C-alpha angles and dihedrals in degrees: 000000000000127000094251093055093049090048091051092049092050092049091050092048092047092049093054092045091052093047091050089060091063104026139038115262093239093055096052116099129207086239090059089049093050091046093048091047091045092234132121121256088246091059090048092051090044088061104030137029096213143341086268087060092053090048092050089054092048090052090046090053093047090051095046092243111168103182126111117287106228 
């Protein structure tokens, strides 16, 4: 995976994490996440299938999980 993709993913994950500190998960939209991360919705969907998918990756990173993310 190239550096740009990794940077985009980290920005998206950080954006969701930050939004979850001020809003309930169910009320957060993908548009809000993309805007906070300063990426297009297309970039968001290129990296993740849903906000649940982003959350799953965040939890995996926090727990030190090293398996594939499918």
